[in-house]
N, C-alpha and C positions, 0 to 999 in steps of 0.2 A: 290563355286569356291575356288581358292587358298587362298583367304583372310580368309576364314573360316577354311579350312582344315590344312593349314600350322601351325597355333597356336595349333590346336588339336594334330597334330603329334609331335610338339615340346614338348607339355605337356606329351604325352605318353612316349617319350624318356626320359624325366626327371624322370618320375615315374619308368621306367625300370632301369635307372642308379641308382636311390635311392634304389630300392629294391635289386639290385645286388651289390651295394657298389662301383661301378666304372663306368667310361664312356664307352658306347658301340656304339656311333655314327660312329666312323671311321671303326670298324670291320663290323658293319651292312651295311654301305654304300658299302664297298668293296664286301661283300657277295651279295648284291642286284645287283651290276653291273656284277659280275661274273655269276649270274644266270638269267640275262635278257634274254628274249625270251623263257623262260621255263614255261610260263603259270602263273606267279605271277602277271603280269600286263596286262591290256587291252591296246594295242598299239593305240594311238590316231593318225590317219593318215590324218584327214581333219580338217581345221580350222586354225586360226591364233591368235596371242596374241601380239598386238602392233607392228606389222611388222614382227614377227617371224612366219614362217609357219610350221604347223605340217606335218610330213612325217613318213615314215616307220622307225622304230627303234627310238633311242634317238634323240630328237630335242629340240631346245631352247623354243619352244612353250609349250610342254607338258612333257618334261623330258622323263622318262621311260614309262609314261602313267598313267592310273588310276589303283589302286590296285584291283586285282580280288579276292574279298573276300567274 
């Protein structure tokens, strides 16, 4: 779940930032949201997370969904 994946992606971004010599989080986030719905993520449309329900598109339960990799 998120408790395992979140630190892994944080570490990945730190490695990318270190390799490229500058922060890339803000540009990456903007790019991800501009390209949502184009096959980069599996949309999670069922389930909930502490009272937040998943649905079509971005939602508080699953964000953009899981990465389609």
